[in-house]
C-alpha positions in Angstrom: 61.9 123.4 79.1 62.8 123.4 82.8 66.4 122.4 83.8 66.5 118.8 85.1 66.6 118.3 88.9 69.9 117.2 90.3 69.6 113.9 92.0 71.1 112.9 95.2 71.4 109.3 94.1 74.1 108.6 91.6 72.0 105.8 90.1 69.6 108.5 88.9 72.1 110.7 87.2 73.9 112.2 90.2 77.6 111.9 90.8 78.7 108.6 92.4 80.2 108.8 95.9 83.9 108.9 96.2 85.1 106.2 98.6 88.2 107.4 100.4 88.2 105.6 103.8 91.4 103.7 104.4 92.9 104.6 101.2 96.2 106.5 100.9 98.7 106.5 98.2 101.6 105.8 100.5 100.6 102.3 101.7 101.2 99.6 99.2 98.8 96.7 99.3 100.2 93.5 100.9 99.8 90.1 99.6 97.8 87.7 101.7 100.3 85.8 103.9 99.5 82.0 104.5 100.4 81.4 108.1 99.8 77.6 108.0 102.6 75.8 106.2 101.5 73.7 103.3 101.6 70.0 103.8 104.0 68.1 101.6 101.5 65.3 101.0 99.1 66.2 98.2 96.6 63.7 99.6 96.3 65.6 102.8 95.9 68.9 100.7 93.1 67.2 98.7 91.2 66.1 101.9 91.3 69.6 103.4 90.3 71.1 100.1 87.4 68.7 99.8 86.0 70.2 103.0 85.7 73.6 101.4 84.6 72.4 98.0 81.6 70.6 99.7 80.5 73.9 101.3 80.4 75.4 97.8 77.8 73.0 96.5 79.1 73.1 92.8 78.1 70.8 90.0 80.5 68.0 88.9 82.3 69.8 86.0 83.1 72.7 88.4 84.1 70.4 91.2 86.5 68.5 88.8 87.9 71.8 87.6 88.6 72.8 91.2 90.4 69.5 92.0 92.5 69.9 88.9 94.1 73.1 90.3 97.7 72.9 91.4 98.3 72.0 95.0 99.6 75.5 95.9 96.4 77.0 94.7 94.3 74.6 96.5 96.2 75.4 99.7 95.8 79.1 99.2 92.1 78.8 98.8 91.9 76.5 101.8 93.8 79.0 104.0 91.8 82.0 102.7 88.6 80.2 103.7 89.9 79.2 107.2 91.0 82.8 107.8 87.5 84.1 106.9 85.8 81.7 109.3 
């Protein structure tokens, strides 16, 4: 029986590629910093949060679950979305 061919593609039995770009053991990961201060009014947070929830196009149970998150988490999600856009 002949020896199996070595594949260049890891999905066919070859070795997966090692990703090393931008990774070194000396630099710790930094937490995402929110540059926009969180409003003290929860209604204002909910209004801004509603904008991004509408973009997600989720069903009612998931929408309700999102709006039941604490205000801090809603604000974090809102800020991460505006940083991406």
